[in-house]
N, C-alpha and C positions, 0 to 999 in steps of 0.2 A: 139862594144858593148858598149851602152849607161852609160852616165855620172851616178851616183845615187846623185838626188838633193835630198834638204830638202822637198821640196811639194812632194815625190816621199816614204821617209822613213815613212812622216807624215799620206798619204797615207796607207802604208801598216800597223803598229800601228791600224788605225782606224778602217780598216779590222782586225786585228786579235784579238781585243779587241771586235766586234760586235759576230767573231767567238766562243768567250768566254763567252761571256754573251749567247749564244744560245745553245750552250755546257750545259752549269749549268740549261738553261730553259729543255733541253731534258735530263740532269739527274734528276734533279728534279720530271718530268712525269714518267720517268722510274722508280723509285723509289716509287711514288704513284700507278703505274699501278702491282707495284710487291706486295707493299701495299693487293692490290684490290685482284689481285690473293692468295694470301695465304688466305686471309680474305673470299675470292666464293670455294677456295679447302676446309677447313674448313664445311662451310656450307653443299657441297655435299658431304662430313665425315659423316654429322651428318643428311643430308639428307636422305642416305644409309644406316645407320644406323638405322635409324627411319624405313625407308621399308623395314627392314631388322628385326626389331623389330615387324611389324605387319602383315608380311606376316608369320613370326613365331607364332603368335598368331593366324591369320585366317588358320593357319593350324590343329591349335590345337583340340581335340575333345578326346573322350573317350578312343580311341586305343594305341594314341600316346602322352598320357600326363594324370594328374592326376583327369583331369573334368569329372565327374560324365558323365554317358550315360544320361539323364537325359540331357544337354545342347547340346547334339547332334541336338533335333531338329528334324526335319525333311529329313535334308539329313544328312543321316546318313554313317558313313564309311563304307569302303568297310570292309570286317574281314582278322584282322591278327592274326589268330591262335597261339600261342605259343605254340600250340600240334602239335608234329607230324603224318604223317596218318600212322593208325593201318593195312590197306589193307583190314581189316574188310567191309564186308559188313552195309549202313545206314540200323539204325531200330534194331528192336529186335534182339537178339543173338540167338543162338540154346540152349534151359536148361532155357531160360528166363522163370519166371512165369505167366509174364502178368496181365491183366487184364480186364475183358470180362463181358458181361451180364448175368448174370444167373438168375433161379427160386431162389427164396430168404424164399417164404413161398408158401404155398396151396392157388391155385386161390381161389379168391373170389366169383369167376362168368367165368362162361362160357356157348361160344356159340360154337353152332355146326350147320355145313353147310352137304346138303344130293347134290346130282351131279343134273346137270340142268336136266336132261332128266326126272328126276326123280318129277321134279315139276309138279304139276299137277294133277299126277297120280293119279286113286282112292285110290290104295293101297297107299299112300304117309306116311301115318302116323304110320297104321301096320310095314313099313318098317322103318320107323326112329326107332319105340320103340327097334327092334331087332337089330340093325346096333351098329356096335363097330368104336371103334374111330381108323381106318389106319393114320393120322398122327396128331400130336400136335403140336402148338406154342404157346409163350405165349408173351403179349404185358404187361408191367410194366409200368406203371399210376401213379398220384395221384390226391387225392382228395382232396381239400383244403377246409376242413368240418371245422369251428371253433364248439368248445366245450363249451358249458355254464352248469358251475356247483351251484349250491343251496346249501349255507351253509345254514345249522339252526341253532337256539340257544332253544333249546324244553326249555316248561316251566310248570313246575309242580305242584300238589297239595302234597306237603308229608301231610301223614295221623296221623303220629307218632309226628311232631314237630308242628303240626296245622302252617303249613310257605310253601310259595310258592318259589320255586326253579329255578333260570332259567340257563342253560348251557352256558361257556362262549370262544368265538371263540378262536381259535388259536393267537399267534400275528401275524403271517404275515400277517391276516385276517383283515384288520383296516380301510375299507369302504363299505357302503351298494354295490358299483358298482368298482371292481377295474380290471385289467390284469394280467393274470394269468403267471407265471414264464417260464415258455417254450413260451410265446411270446414276455417276456421280452427279452430272450435270444435272440432268435431269432433277434430285435428289435437291440441288442448290436452286435449281429454278423453282419449283414447286414450294420450299421454303423462303424466299424471298419475292422474285416476282410474284407467285401465285399467295403471298400476304401466310401461308401453311405454317403452323404449329409442328412440332416434331412430332410428336407424336399422332396428330392430323395425315401427315407427310406417312409416317410409317404405314396408316392404316391405309391408305392409297394404294401405294406402293403395293402391299403385301395381297390386296383386294385385287388387284388389273395385273400383276407380273407375276402374284405366288413367290414375291421373294421375300424371306426372314429377315429382313435389313432391320435392326434392331434401332432404338432412339439415340443411342448414345456415340453408332456409325453415323448418324446422321447430322446430329452436331459436330462431329469429325471431319465430314464432307465438307459442309459448310465452313469451318475454320480453314482451312486447307484451301480452298476455293480462296478464300479472306489473304490469305498469307500469299497465293499466288498473284494476283493482282492487285498488292499493296503498291508495287514498285509504280506497276499503271499510273492509280488513284495519285501517288505522289507528283506524277509527273502534271497529271491533270489541275493540279493544285498549283504548279509552278506556269503552268500555261496561263491559267486565270489570272497569276499576279500578271502580266505581261499582256494580257488582251485590252483593250481599248472602253470597253463595257462591262459590267459584273451589276447579276442581281442578289440581294443579300435577304434572306429572310429568317424566321426562326419559330418552331414550334414545340412544346411539352410534349413527353412519353412517360413510360412508366417504366423503370428498372428497378429490380428486383425490391420491390414500394413503396419507391421513390420516386418524385419529379426531378427528370435533368429534361435538359433542351438542344433541343439536334438545330444544328443551322445549314443552312445553303448556300454555296456562292455558285453560282452558277452562267452562263450566257446560251445561245443557242446551239452552241456546236458540244459544252462541255457540262458534268458537274459535278459538284464535289460536295460532300456531308460530312459534317463531323457532330460528336455527341459532348457534352460541359454540363459539372453541373451549376453552372450557375448562366443566365440569360442575356446580363448588359455586357457591358464592357472589358468585363475580366476575359469572358471566355474569345471576346472577339481578338483581344490584344494577344492572347495565346496561342492562338491558332496563325496566326502571321498573317493571314493571305491579305486581309486590306492596309495591314501594318505596310506592305512592302506594295500597296494599288498605287495606281497614279491616274487610272483613268474615272471614268464616271458610275455611281456605284448607286443604285436604282433601289430605294427602301421604302417602308411604310414608315418612316419619321418617327422611328423609333428611337428614344434620346441617346443611346446609348453609342449609335452609328454617330452623332457628330459628336459625341467625346473620346470618343479613340484613336488612337495611335493612326498617321498616313495623312497624306495631304493631299488626296482622292478626290475629286469635287463629287458634289450631293444632287441628284436629281429626285422629285417626291414622287412616290406612286398616286397618280391622281385617282386612280378608281377607288381608292381606299378615302380621298376625300370625297367622293363623289356619296360614299355610302355613308359616312361623317355627316355631311350634309342633307342627307334624306332622315335619317336621325333629329337632325334638328328642325328639320318642318314637319314630323310626327310627333316629338313631343311639345315642340314650339311654335304651333301654327302663325303664330304674329309677325315669325322673325322673314318681314321678306327679302333681306341679303342675300338669305342661303339660297331662293327659291333664283333670283340673281346670278348669285354665283354659280350655282348649276348651270345654267344657261352658256354663263361665259364659257365654262370647262367644255363643254360639247362642240362649241362653237368655234374653239382651239383646236379641240382637237380633230373635226372635219375639215380647216383650215390647211393643218398639219400635212392631214391623209391626201387632201386635193393637191398640195404642193411635192408630195412623194407617188404619188401617179401623174402626176407628170414630169417627173424626172428633174425636178428642183432641188437643188441644195437647200432651202432657207424658204420661210415663207417672205411677203413682200415686205418693205418698209411702210409701207401706209396698214397691212394689217398687225405688226407689230404696232404701234404706235395707234392704234387704235383698242387693240386689248390692256396696252399700258394704263391706257386713260379709262377706259370701263372696269379695270381693277380695282383702279387707284377709288372711281365712284363709288363702287361698291362696299370696300373698306370705312369711306368715309359714314355712307349708307350704315353699315354694320356696328361701328362705335357706336352713331346718333338712337341707334336702338338698343346698344348695351351700354349706356354708363358706368362707370367705375362705380359700386355699391360705396356708400359713405363710410367712415371709419366710425367705430365706437369708443368713446371715451374710455369705457371701460374695457375695452379690450386691447389687448398687447401685439404685436408682430405684426405681420401684411394682410391686407384685407384679402378678401376670399373674391375671388374672378368671376368663378362658375366655370364651365364647360364649354360653353358656348363665347366669352369672352377670351378664353386662351385658346381657344382654335382660330378666333379673329387675329390674335397677336399674332399666332403663328402662322397664319397666311403672310402677313407683313413683314415680320424676319424673313422666312421663309420665302421672298415673293420669286429672287433669280430661280431655286428649284425646285417651285410648282411650277414655272414655264419654260423649265431649261429642255421639255420634247419640243417645242412651238420654236427654238431659237437653234436645236441643234436635231435636227427630223432621224439623226440618229440613234436619236433616246427615244425608246417608246412611251407610252402615255401612260400605263399603269406596271405593274410588279408581277402579272400574272406568270414569267414565266419560272419566278422562282416558288411562288406558289404549287403550281403542276409538280417540281420539283420533288417538293418536300409532303404535298401530299398523299403518297405511297405509307410514307411514315404513322400518319394515323389510320389507314388502312390495316396495316398490320398491326397497329394496337386493337384495335375495334376487334379482330378476328382472333389472334393470337392474347390477346388479352394485355399480356404486358413482356417487360423480356427480362430474363431470369438472371444477368451478369449484365459488369461494363463490358466483359469482352465478348458477349454475343452480341450485343447493340453496339461494339463498333466493327465488328465484321460485316455485321449486315447493312450497315451504311457504307461500309466499301464497297461490299459490291453492291449495293445498289449508285452508287458514283461510278462505277463500273459501266453498269447495266445501261445506266441512265446517258450515258455519254456514247456507249453502242448503240443505242435508237437513235440518237440524234444524229449519227452518222449513217443510218439505213441498214443497220445491222441485228439480226433476230436477238433476241435475250440467249436463248439456249444455244445458239452457235456462237455466240460470244462468250455465254461461261466453259464451253465443249472446247473453245479454242482456250481459253487462260489454261484449262488442266493439259492441254496436248502440248503448252509450254510456249503459246503464242499470243501472250491477252494487250501487245501493244499493238495486235491488230484493230483494235479497238479509235485509236488516234491517228494512226500509219495517215 
C-alpha cells in the first residue's frame, strides 16, 4: 500500500472540485432542458387544442351544427335524417289526390287530322265533313298578349246650363300613359317571390311581353306595393303578439355592402319579417313584438332571446340540439352521453306524436317520470365524461369549459324549455316554421347578390311578410299582390 502524501491529497481534492463544478453545470443544463420540455409540452397542448378546434370547425355543416344550409357551399354533407324509415315506397302514397294537367276550359281552337291514306284522295273534303272525332288530345299553352285600354274623359255641351262638362278619370288613372295593376303585380311577384333582381325582371318582361319597362319603374312598383301592404303587415304583427305561440329566428344578409340581420316572428298562419343592424337583444327589443308577447316563443337557444324584454315562456328547438349532438358524436366519438341524449329526444318526439294522434292533451304521468329520470341520468353521465378542467395557478379568470361542457350545462339549466313540447303538446318539437319563413331571404341573396339600400330591403321584407301570410291562408302570391294593388290587401287576414 502506497503512502498518502500531501501531493496525492491535493490531487484528489482538485479532482473532486472539478467533478463538483461539472456536476453543477450538468444540473443547471438539466434544469434548462426540463424548463424547455415543459414549454414544449405546453406548446404541443396548445397546438393540439388548436388542431382540434380547427378540425371541429372544418367538420361543421348544416347537419351537425346550427350553421345554415347556405353555408355548406357545393360540398353538401351526406344526409343525416332524424326520421326513421316507415317502410313505405317512395313517392305519392295510395289515396293521395295528386296534381296533374287537365283541361280547365273549352278549347279556343281545334286542329283536326285525317289518316295518311286519305291525303290526296278526291273524296277527302267530303269524308272530312262527315268524320267524327275518334280521340281528342289537348295542349295547354299561353299566349302572352299585351292589352292596351284607352280611358277617355268625355266632354259634352250642356243645353240646360249652357256650359261644357268634362268627365273625371279615376284616381288610379293619373298619367297619359301608365302600366296597369296586373303588370305591376307580375313585376312585384318576379322581384320578390321569384327572387329576381331588378335588371333580370326587366329582361324577362321585355322578352316575353315586349314591354319596355325601365328598371327605375320596377323599383317604384315594388315600393308602391310595399306601401300598400304596410298597414296589413302591421296588423299581422299585432295578431302575432296576441297569439299563443310564436316562432323566432334570424339570418344575415348583405345591404349596401354591409351585413345586416333579418328577423322573423311567425306561426302557422302569419309571417312577420323585419331587418336591423344588430342580431341580438337591441334588435329584438326595438321591434317590440317579443316585448309585448305573453305566450310561448320557440327559438334556437340564441342567448339574446333569454335576455330580451318580455314575460313570455321559452321553448328550445330540439332539431338544433340534435344537430349539435351529431356534431359532438362526429368530433368526439368517445362521448357516449350524446348518443343516449339523441335517443331520448327521439323517443320523446315519438311519445308526443302518438299522444297527439290519439287526441290526448298530454302524455301520461308514467312517461313524464320516465323521461325525467332518463334526462337526469344522462346529465350525470355527461358530467362524468366531461369533468371541469383544473385551474392553472398562472392563469387568471374563469376556466374554459369547452363547447361540450357548455352544451351539457345548457341542457341542465334549460331542462324545462327543452322538454316543453312534451309537457305542452301545442308546442312543436322544432323551429322549422321560422326557418322555412326566413329561407327566401337566403334565396334572394343568392340570386340577386345583395340589396342596394335599407329601403329596398325593408320593402322586400314587408311584401314577403304579406305574401307568406297569404300562402298560409291558401291565397296565391300573385292574386294577393293583385289584391293589394286593387286596394284590398286585408284579404289575406280576413
